[in-house]
C-alpha positions as CSV (number, residue, x, y, z in Angstrom):
1,X,0.0,-0.1,0.0
2,X,2.8,2.4,1.0
3,X,4.7,1.5,-2.2
4,X,1.7,2.3,-4.3
5,X,1.4,5.7,-2.9
6,X,5.0,6.4,-3.4
7,X,4.6,5.3,-7.2
8,X,1.6,7.7,-7.5
9,X,3.6,10.6,-6.1
10,X,6.6,9.9,-8.4
11,X,4.2,9.9,-11.3
12,X,2.7,13.2,-10.5
13,X,6.1,14.7,-10.2
14,X,7.2,13.3,-13.6
15,X,4.4,14.9,-15.4
16,X,5.1,18.3,-13.7
17,X,8.7,18.0,-14.8
18,X,7.8,17.1,-18.4
19,X,5.4,20.0,-18.5
20,X,8.1,22.4,-17.4
21,X,10.6,20.9,-19.9
22,X,8.1,21.2,-22.7
23,X,7.4,24.9,-22.2
24,X,3.7,24.4,-21.6
25,X,2.3,27.3,-19.7
26,X,0.0,26.9,-16.6
27,X,-3.6,27.7,-17.2
28,X,-4.1,31.4,-17.0
29,X,-5.8,33.2,-14.0
30,X,-8.4,36.0,-14.6
31,X,-6.1,38.5,-13.1
32,X,-2.5,37.3,-13.8
33,X,0.3,39.6,-14.5
34,X,1.5,39.6,-18.0
35,X,4.8,37.7,-18.6
36,X,5.6,39.3,-21.9
37,X,7.6,42.6,-21.6
38,X,5.7,45.8,-22.3
39,X,6.7,48.4,-24.9
40,X,7.5,51.6,-23.0
41,X,5.6,54.6,-24.7
42,X,4.9,58.2,-23.9
43,X,1.6,57.0,-22.3
44,X,3.1,54.3,-20.3
45,X,3.8,50.6,-20.5
46,X,1.9,49.0,-23.4
47,X,1.0,45.7,-24.7
48,X,-0.7,44.4,-27.8
49,X,-3.6,42.3,-26.6
50,X,-6.8,40.7,-28.0
51,X,-10.2,41.6,-26.4
52,X,-11.8,38.2,-25.9
53,X,-15.1,39.4,-24.2
54,X,-16.8,42.6,-23.4
55,X,-18.3,42.4,-20.0
56,X,-20.0,45.9,-20.1
57,X,-19.2,49.4,-21.4
58,X,-16.1,49.9,-19.3
59,X,-14.9,46.3,-18.4
60,X,-13.4,43.8,-21.0
61,X,-11.4,40.6,-20.7
62,X,-8.3,40.4,-22.8
63,X,-5.5,38.0,-23.8
64,X,-1.8,38.7,-24.0
65,X,0.3,37.3,-26.8
66,X,1.5,34.5,-24.4
67,X,-2.0,33.4,-23.7
68,X,-2.3,34.9,-20.3
69,X,-5.7,36.1,-19.5
70,X,-6.7,39.5,-17.6
71,X,-9.8,41.4,-16.7
72,X,-9.5,45.1,-17.6
73,X,-11.4,48.0,-16.0
74,X,-11.1,51.1,-18.3
75,X,-9.3,53.7,-16.5
76,X,-11.0,57.1,-15.7
77,X,-14.6,56.3,-17.0
78,X,-17.7,54.9,-15.7
79,X,-20.7,53.8,-17.9
80,X,-24.2,53.3,-16.5
81,X,-24.9,49.8,-14.7
82,X,-26.9,47.2,-16.6
83,X,-29.2,44.6,-15.1
84,X,-29.2,42.9,-12.7
85,X,-26.9,45.8,-11.1
86,X,-28.7,48.9,-10.0
87,X,-28.1,52.3,-11.6
88,X,-27.2,55.2,-9.4
89,X,-28.4,58.5,-11.0
90,X,-26.8,60.5,-8.4
91,X,-23.4,59.8,-10.0
92,X,-24.4,61.2,-13.1
93,X,-24.8,65.0,-12.7
94,X,-28.1,66.3,-13.9
95,X,-30.0,63.0,-14.3
96,X,-32.8,62.8,-11.7
97,X,-33.2,59.9,-9.2
98,X,-36.7,59.2,-10.7
99,X,-38.0,56.2,-12.6
100,X,-37.5,58.0,-15.8
101,X,-33.9,58.9,-14.9
102,X,-33.0,55.3,-13.9
103,X,-34.7,53.9,-17.1
104,X,-32.7,56.3,-19.0
105,X,-29.4,55.5,-17.5
106,X,-30.0,51.7,-17.8
107,X,-30.8,52.2,-21.5
108,X,-27.5,54.0,-21.9
109,X,-25.7,51.3,-20.0
110,X,-27.0,48.7,-22.6
111,X,-25.9,51.1,-25.4
112,X,-22.4,51.5,-23.9
113,X,-22.2,47.7,-23.8
114,X,-23.2,47.4,-27.5
115,X,-21.0,50.1,-28.6
116,X,-18.0,48.4,-26.7
117,X,-18.9,45.0,-28.4
118,X,-18.8,46.7,-31.9
119,X,-15.6,48.6,-31.3
120,X,-13.6,46.0,-29.3
121,X,-14.7,42.5,-29.3
122,X,-12.3,40.1,-31.0
123,X,-10.1,43.1,-32.0
124,X,-6.4,43.4,-31.4
125,X,-5.9,46.5,-29.5
126,X,-3.1,48.4,-27.6
127,X,-3.5,48.2,-23.8
128,X,-1.7,50.9,-21.8
129,X,-1.3,51.3,-17.9
130,X,-0.8,54.8,-16.6
131,X,2.3,55.3,-14.3
132,X,0.2,58.0,-12.3
133,X,-2.7,55.8,-11.6
134,X,-3.2,52.7,-9.3
135,X,-2.4,49.6,-11.2
136,X,-5.5,47.7,-9.9
137,X,-9.0,48.8,-8.8
138,X,-11.8,47.0,-7.2
139,X,-11.9,43.1,-7.6
140,X,-8.3,43.2,-8.6
141,X,-9.1,44.3,-12.2
142,X,-6.2,45.9,-14.1
143,X,-6.9,49.7,-14.7
144,X,-5.8,50.7,-18.3
145,X,-6.5,52.6,-21.2
146,X,-7.4,50.8,-24.6
147,X,-6.4,52.3,-28.0
148,X,-8.2,50.8,-30.9
149,X,-7.7,52.0,-34.5
150,X,-5.4,54.7,-33.1
151,X,-8.1,56.2,-30.7
152,X,-8.2,56.1,-27.0
153,X,-11.5,54.1,-26.3
154,X,-11.7,55.5,-22.8
155,X,-11.8,59.0,-24.1
156,X,-14.3,58.0,-27.0
157,X,-16.7,56.6,-24.2
158,X,-16.8,60.2,-22.8
159,X,-16.9,62.2,-26.1
160,X,-19.9,60.1,-27.4
161,X,-21.7,60.3,-24.1
162,X,-21.7,56.6,-23.1
163,X,-19.8,57.4,-19.8
164,X,-19.0,59.9,-17.2
165,X,-15.6,60.9,-15.8
166,X,-14.7,58.5,-12.9
167,X,-13.0,60.6,-10.0
168,X,-9.5,59.1,-9.6
169,X,-5.9,60.1,-10.1
170,X,-4.5,59.5,-13.5
171,X,-2.4,61.4,-16.1
172,X,-5.2,62.2,-18.6
173,X,-7.6,63.3,-16.0
174,X,-7.8,67.0,-17.1
175,X,-8.1,66.0,-20.8
176,X,-11.0,63.6,-20.0
177,X,-12.7,66.4,-17.9
178,X,-12.7,68.6,-20.8
179,X,-14.1,65.8,-23.1
180,X,-16.9,65.0,-20.7
181,X,-17.8,68.8,-20.1
182,X,-18.2,69.1,-24.0
183,X,-20.2,66.1,-24.3
184,X,-22.6,67.5,-21.4
185,X,-22.7,71.0,-23.2
186,X,-23.7,69.4,-26.5
187,X,-26.2,66.9,-24.8
188,X,-24.5,63.9,-26.4
189,X,-25.7,60.4,-25.4
190,X,-26.8,60.0,-22.0
191,X,-26.6,63.6,-21.2
192,X,-29.7,64.2,-23.7
193,X,-32.3,63.4,-20.9
194,X,-35.9,64.3,-22.0
195,X,-37.7,65.5,-18.8
196,X,-41.3,64.4,-18.3
197,X,-43.9,67.2,-17.5
198,X,-44.9,67.1,-13.9
199,X,-41.8,65.3,-12.8
200,X,-41.0,66.7,-9.3
201,X,-37.4,67.0,-10.1
202,X,-38.1,68.7,-13.3
203,X,-37.4,72.3,-12.5
204,X,-34.5,71.8,-10.1
205,X,-32.8,69.5,-12.6
206,X,-33.5,71.6,-15.7
207,X,-31.8,74.5,-13.8
208,X,-28.8,72.3,-13.1
209,X,-28.4,71.2,-16.8
210,X,-28.8,74.8,-18.0
211,X,-25.7,75.7,-15.9
212,X,-23.8,72.8,-17.7
213,X,-25.0,73.3,-21.2
214,X,-24.5,76.1,-23.7
215,X,-27.5,78.1,-23.3
216,X,-27.5,79.5,-26.9
217,X,-27.1,76.1,-28.5
218,X,-30.1,74.3,-29.9
219,X,-28.2,71.4,-31.5
220,X,-27.8,67.9,-29.9
221,X,-24.8,65.9,-31.2
222,X,-25.5,62.1,-31.9
223,X,-23.0,59.8,-30.4
224,X,-21.2,57.3,-32.8
225,X,-22.9,53.9,-33.2
C-alpha cells in the first residue's frame, strides 16, 4: 500500500517535470500579470492584446500574446450599470433620481455595452497602463487605457456620451474632464435626458443642466454607433 502511494507521487512529479521542460504554460488566471515585456511609450507601459470578451461598457477581458488572460477596467470612465445591477443617477450629474432617470441610464448602459462590443470584441488593441494611476482597482481588475484604430477608447466613451468621468488620479484626468464637459454641453448620448412634464425633479434638474450646457445652442450631437 505504501509502495503504491509512493509510485503515484513519483508519477505526478514526472508529469510536472515534463510540462516544465516542454514549455507548456499553466492555465491563466483571470487577473494574472503579463509575462511578456511591455513596450514603453509616452503614455506608459503598453502591450498588444486581444479583446476576448466585453463584460459591459467599461470592463473587458483580454488575452496577452503569451495566452495569459486578464480582466481590464477602463481607467477614468464609468458607464451606467446594466441589469441585474442597480443604476445610481446621483453619480451622473443632472440625471434625476426618478424612474425615468433610472430607465434612461439603464438604457444607456446597454448602449455602452453594445458600442464596446462593436468596437472591441475580437479586436487586437493596444493596452496601456498609466504610471500615475493605481495599477489595480476593485476586484483586482487591471486599470488601463485601450487604444483601438489609433483612438483612446476610454476618451471615446466620454466624447460620445456613453460614460461619465470617474473621479480618480491618472495622467489624462484634465483632458478627460474637458471631453466630458463638451459632451454635457452638446447633450450627447446619456446627457440628452428628456424631462417628463410634472416630474417633481424637473425644475431643479433643468436648472442644473442649464448651468452645464451652452445656453444658446439648440443642437444635439449624436453619439457614434
